[in-house]
C-alpha positions as CSV (number, residue, x, y, z in Angstrom):
1,X,0.0,0.0,0.0
2,X,1.4,3.4,-1.0
3,X,0.5,5.9,1.6
4,X,0.1,9.4,0.3
5,X,-0.6,12.6,2.2
6,X,-4.2,13.8,2.2
7,X,-4.6,17.1,0.5
8,X,-5.8,20.3,2.2
9,X,-8.7,20.3,-0.2
10,X,-9.8,16.8,0.9
11,X,-9.6,17.8,4.6
12,X,-11.7,20.9,3.8
13,X,-14.3,18.7,2.1
14,X,-14.4,16.4,5.1
15,X,-14.8,19.3,7.5
16,X,-17.7,20.7,5.4
17,X,-19.5,17.4,4.9
18,X,-19.4,16.4,8.5
19,X,-19.9,20.0,9.8
20,X,-16.6,20.2,11.7
21,X,-16.3,23.8,12.9
22,X,-13.0,24.7,14.5
23,X,-13.0,24.7,18.3
24,X,-12.3,28.5,18.5
25,X,-15.4,29.2,16.4
26,X,-17.5,27.0,18.6
27,X,-16.0,28.7,21.7
28,X,-16.8,32.2,20.3
29,X,-20.4,31.2,19.4
30,X,-21.0,29.6,22.8
31,X,-19.7,32.8,24.5
32,X,-22.4,34.7,22.6
33,X,-25.0,32.4,24.1
34,X,-23.8,32.1,27.7
35,X,-21.8,34.0,30.2
36,X,-19.3,31.1,30.9
37,X,-19.0,28.6,28.0
38,X,-16.0,26.7,29.6
39,X,-18.1,24.0,31.2
40,X,-19.7,23.2,27.9
41,X,-16.4,23.4,26.0
42,X,-15.0,20.8,28.5
43,X,-17.7,18.3,27.4
44,X,-17.2,18.7,23.7
45,X,-16.4,15.8,21.4
46,X,-13.3,16.8,19.5
47,X,-11.6,15.7,16.3
48,X,-8.0,16.4,15.6
49,X,-6.9,16.9,12.0
50,X,-3.3,17.9,11.6
51,X,-2.8,20.8,14.0
52,X,-6.5,21.6,14.0
53,X,-9.1,21.0,16.8
54,X,-12.6,20.6,15.5
55,X,-16.0,19.9,17.0
56,X,-18.5,17.6,15.1
57,X,-21.8,19.4,14.5
58,X,-23.9,16.3,15.4
59,X,-23.3,17.0,19.1
60,X,-25.1,20.4,19.1
61,X,-28.8,21.1,19.6
62,X,-30.4,24.4,18.8
63,X,-29.4,27.2,21.1
64,X,-25.9,25.9,21.7
65,X,-26.9,23.1,24.0
66,X,-25.2,19.7,23.7
67,X,-27.0,16.6,22.7
68,X,-27.2,14.5,25.9
69,X,-26.9,11.2,24.2
70,X,-23.7,12.2,22.4
71,X,-22.2,13.6,25.6
72,X,-23.1,10.5,27.6
73,X,-21.6,8.2,24.9
74,X,-18.4,10.3,24.8
75,X,-18.2,10.3,28.6
76,X,-18.5,6.5,28.7
77,X,-16.0,6.1,25.9
78,X,-13.5,8.2,27.8
79,X,-14.1,6.2,30.9
80,X,-13.4,3.0,29.1
81,X,-10.1,4.3,27.6
82,X,-9.0,5.6,31.0
83,X,-9.5,2.1,32.5
84,X,-7.8,0.3,29.7
85,X,-4.2,-0.6,30.3
86,X,-1.7,-1.9,27.8
87,X,0.4,-4.8,29.1
88,X,3.8,-5.4,27.6
89,X,3.9,-8.2,25.1
90,X,6.4,-11.0,25.7
């Protein structure tokens, strides 16, 4: 398999198709809706592409609220990964 870098245009298409706004844009919009957006920002599902930090649009409800099902799934997934240990092979 010949691995080739993914072009910036392809990443832009993915971000548009999956509504992946940058974290800073989300933070700005949340600060327009609420006095202290930090508790919400701490709960966000994030996607890292190159040096960018993006927030999938599927986790938002109208008014800037987070979808409770998505945040619960993310919380559970993070709990599972924190309890998973990697044992040395040998």
